[in-house]
GUMIDO-487523 format. One record per residue (C-alpha): residue in one letter; x, y, z. Coordinates in nm, 2 decimals, m for minus. Example, Ala and Ser with C-alpha at 12.3 -4.5 7.8 and 13.67 -1.06 7.14 Angstrom:
! residues 2
residu,X,Y,Z
A,1.23,m0.45,0.78
S,1.37,m0.11,0.71
//
This chain:
! residues 247
residu,X,Y,Z
M,m0.54,m3.55,m0.37
S,m0.19,m3.56,m0.59
S,m0.06,m3.20,m0.54
I,m0.10,m3.19,m0.15
V,0.13,m3.40,0.03
H,0.15,m3.57,0.30
I,0.39,m3.58,0.56
P,0.42,m3.81,0.78
L,0.59,m3.86,1.18
T,0.66,m4.04,1.47
K,0.57,m4.00,1.86
E,0.93,m3.96,1.90
E,0.93,m3.65,1.67
I,0.60,m3.52,1.84
L,0.69,m3.57,2.22
P,0.99,m3.34,2.21
A,0.73,m3.09,2.03
L,0.48,m3.14,2.29
E,0.73,m3.06,2.58
K,0.82,m2.75,2.40
A,0.42,m2.66,2.35
L,0.37,m2.66,2.74
Q,0.68,m2.53,2.84
Q,0.62,m2.22,2.63
N,0.21,m2.23,2.73
F,0.31,m2.13,3.06
I,0.55,m1.86,2.96
D,0.22,m1.73,2.69
N,m0.12,m1.85,2.73
L,m0.21,m1.75,2.38
R,m0.48,m1.48,2.35
N,m0.63,m1.57,2.67
R,m0.75,m1.90,2.54
H,m0.90,m2.22,2.74
P,m0.55,m2.37,2.86
N,m0.58,m2.69,2.64
V,m0.65,m2.47,2.34
A,m0.36,m2.28,2.36
L,m0.13,m2.62,2.43
D,m0.28,m2.76,2.12
S,m0.20,m2.42,1.89
K,0.13,m2.41,2.06
L,0.22,m2.79,1.94
R,0.08,m2.70,1.57
G,0.35,m2.44,1.56
Y,0.62,m2.69,1.69
V,0.51,m2.97,1.42
G,0.45,m2.79,1.13
E,0.81,m2.65,1.16
L,0.98,m2.98,1.23
A,0.74,m3.12,0.96
F,0.88,m2.88,0.70
K,1.22,m2.95,0.82
K,1.17,m3.32,0.78
W,1.05,m3.28,0.43
A,1.25,m3.05,0.31
K,1.59,m3.25,0.47
F,1.43,m3.58,0.28
H,1.45,m3.38,m0.06
E,1.85,m3.22,0.03
I,1.72,m2.88,0.17
E,1.86,m2.76,0.48
F,1.80,m2.43,0.63
K,2.08,m2.23,0.78
Q,1.80,m2.13,1.09
S,1.46,m2.14,1.18
N,1.22,m2.00,1.47
I,0.84,m1.91,1.56
K,0.68,m1.58,1.60
D,0.37,m1.58,1.76
H,0.19,m1.33,1.63
S,m0.19,m1.24,1.76
S,m0.31,m1.42,1.46
G,m0.14,m1.74,1.52
M,0.21,m1.89,1.47
D,0.39,m1.80,1.18
I,0.74,m2.01,1.16
D,1.02,m1.83,0.94
F,1.33,m2.07,0.77
V,1.62,m1.93,0.60
F,1.74,m2.10,0.31
E,2.07,m1.94,0.18
T,2.35,m2.07,m0.04
S,2.65,m1.88,m0.15
F,2.42,m1.76,m0.44
K,2.13,m1.61,m0.21
K,1.93,m1.58,0.11
V,1.56,m1.67,0.11
D,1.30,m1.60,0.38
I,1.05,m1.85,0.42
E,0.69,m1.83,0.62
L,0.54,m2.15,0.69
K,0.16,m2.07,0.82
T,m0.05,m2.34,0.99
S,m0.37,m2.40,0.95
L,m0.68,m2.63,1.06
I,m0.97,m2.72,0.80
P,m1.30,m2.51,0.84
D,m1.61,m2.70,0.96
V,m1.81,m2.59,0.66
D,m1.49,m2.77,0.44
Q,m1.48,m3.10,0.60
D,m1.15,m3.20,0.38
L,m0.87,m3.09,0.26
Q,m1.01,m3.09,m0.10
E,m1.27,m2.86,m0.03
M,m1.04,m2.66,0.15
L,m0.78,m2.65,m0.13
R,m1.07,m2.53,m0.40
R,m1.17,m2.24,m0.12
R,m0.93,m2.14,0.05
D,m0.59,m1.93,0.07
I,m0.27,m1.91,0.18
K,m0.31,m1.74,0.52
L,m0.12,m1.39,0.43
I,m0.18,m1.15,0.69
R,m0.20,m0.79,0.54
R,m0.09,m0.55,0.81
Q,m0.11,m0.20,0.91
E,m0.23,m0.12,0.57
K,0.10,m0.23,0.42
T,0.07,m0.28,0.02
I,0.19,m0.61,m0.10
E,0.50,m0.52,m0.20
Q,0.56,m0.45,0.20
L,0.49,m0.84,0.27
D,0.77,m0.97,0.47
A,0.92,m1.28,0.39
D,1.03,m1.44,0.00
L,0.82,m1.74,m0.01
H,0.51,m1.80,0.22
V,0.39,m2.16,0.22
Q,0.06,m2.33,0.37
L,0.07,m2.62,0.57
V,m0.26,m2.80,0.68
F,m0.37,m3.02,1.00
K,m0.65,m3.29,0.90
Q,m0.87,m3.16,1.16
L,m1.20,m2.93,1.17
R,m1.14,m2.61,1.38
M,m1.43,m2.56,1.54
R,m1.51,m2.91,1.62
K,m1.12,m2.93,1.79
D,m1.15,m2.65,1.97
D,m1.48,m2.80,2.11
W,m1.33,m3.11,2.24
L,m1.01,m2.94,2.35
R,m1.24,m2.74,2.58
K,m1.43,m3.07,2.73
Q,m1.09,m3.25,2.82
A,m0.95,m3.29,3.15
I,m0.58,m3.23,3.12
D,m0.40,m3.19,3.44
L,m0.09,m2.95,3.36
S,0.03,m2.94,3.67
S,0.36,m3.08,3.66
F,0.44,m2.87,3.38
S,0.40,m2.51,3.60
G,0.73,m2.51,3.79
T,0.87,m2.17,3.75
N,1.19,m2.20,3.89
S,1.49,m2.44,3.81
A,1.45,m2.62,4.14
E,1.08,m2.65,4.11
L,1.16,m2.81,3.75
V,1.43,m3.10,3.88
E,1.20,m3.21,4.14
K,0.93,m3.25,3.92
L,1.15,m3.42,3.62
E,1.03,m3.79,3.68
D,0.70,m3.65,3.70
R,0.72,m3.50,3.37
K,0.82,m3.75,3.16
I,0.50,m3.99,3.30
N,0.26,m3.70,3.25
L,0.39,m3.64,2.92
E,0.30,m3.97,2.77
K,m0.05,m3.89,2.96
V,m0.09,m3.57,2.78
Y,0.00,m3.67,2.47
K,m0.29,m3.93,2.52
Q,m0.52,m3.65,2.67
L,m0.45,m3.39,2.39
A,m0.49,m3.68,2.13
A,m0.15,m3.53,1.99
Y,m0.07,m3.89,1.85
R,m0.29,m3.72,1.52
Y,m0.03,m3.53,1.42
K,0.14,m3.84,1.28
T,m0.08,m3.92,1.03
D,m0.28,m3.55,1.00
T,m0.02,m3.31,0.85
F,m0.02,m3.21,0.51
L,0.16,m2.97,0.26
M,m0.07,m2.77,0.08
G,0.13,m2.55,m0.15
W,0.34,m2.23,m0.16
I,0.39,m1.91,m0.33
D,0.69,m1.66,m0.41
K,0.66,m1.25,m0.34
P,0.73,m1.18,m0.68
S,0.42,m1.42,m0.83
L,0.19,m1.29,m0.55
V,0.27,m0.91,m0.62
K,0.24,m1.01,m0.98
Q,m0.10,m1.18,m0.91
I,m0.24,m0.94,m0.68
H,m0.23,m0.66,m0.96
E,m0.35,m0.85,m1.23
K,m0.69,m0.93,m1.02
P,m0.96,m0.68,m0.99
Q,m0.96,m0.50,m0.65
H,m1.24,m0.67,m0.48
L,m1.07,m0.97,m0.53
Q,m0.71,m0.84,m0.41
K,m0.80,m0.85,m0.06
W,m1.05,m1.08,0.23
K,m1.15,m1.05,0.60
Y,m1.23,m1.24,0.86
G,m1.29,m1.10,1.18
M,m1.08,m0.77,1.24
R,m0.79,m0.93,1.02
E,m0.73,m0.83,0.68
F,m0.56,m1.11,0.41
W,m0.40,m1.12,0.05
C,m0.58,m1.32,m0.14
C,m0.36,m1.63,m0.29
N,m0.61,m1.92,m0.38
L,m0.46,m2.31,m0.28
R,m0.57,m2.47,m0.61
D,m0.56,m2.15,m0.85
D,m0.33,m1.97,m0.76
A,m0.08,m2.13,m0.51
K,0.22,m2.31,m0.65
K,0.20,m2.73,m0.62
P,0.45,m2.81,m0.33
L,0.71,m3.07,m0.53
T,0.77,m2.71,m0.72
L,0.92,m2.56,m0.43
I,1.21,m2.81,m0.37
E,1.31,m2.70,m0.74
Y,1.25,m2.34,m0.67
L,1.48,m2.37,m0.38
K,1.79,m2.54,m0.61
T,1.78,m2.41,m0.89
N,1.66,m2.01,m0.87
P,1.94,m1.81,m0.88
//
């Protein structure tokens, strides 16, 4: 697993992400999913953001800004890395392990960076300069099934005006700890891994060099560009060198 980077987190880092996810969960329930599944999806987005920023900062990389876009396909987290010489837009993809893969190594061998093809666009029209794949060591379908079975009281986070939120503040602090345990959010302390990345010029070159039937793949109604995590993507640690030295 030498090419996969583990990013350990702390409870103190995850709790604010959970509170933010709880607030967002009542603003926009993700794709009309079960509330627990939607909440965990939101949480993964925020955990992914803080994990990637933490890892980059450890390697002396600071981002000018970051924000989360909630696409119909899930969470894409955008970062901007800027120096006096260049500006790089980065999209961070977050995923769980497909149940059939069972582990990170098999996912590395079989799966791709999550590069969604939108509106029949060409590979040259793909947004962002870099695409980074982060994976949580949890099985996707098994996790969703488990989440649906959990009895989690979210009522203290559902206030819609400031007076209600102030009145419930103490309850929110107490219940945040409870939801942290009920949602098994503590697993993100150990389950967060950086799998690989690709820059757009390399991706465009790869796609054009592949036979047409190996350029794209489909899942449901969505279409994706091929970029195998093991064979096509670049190893995580080379991203630091790329950002620091690439003109």
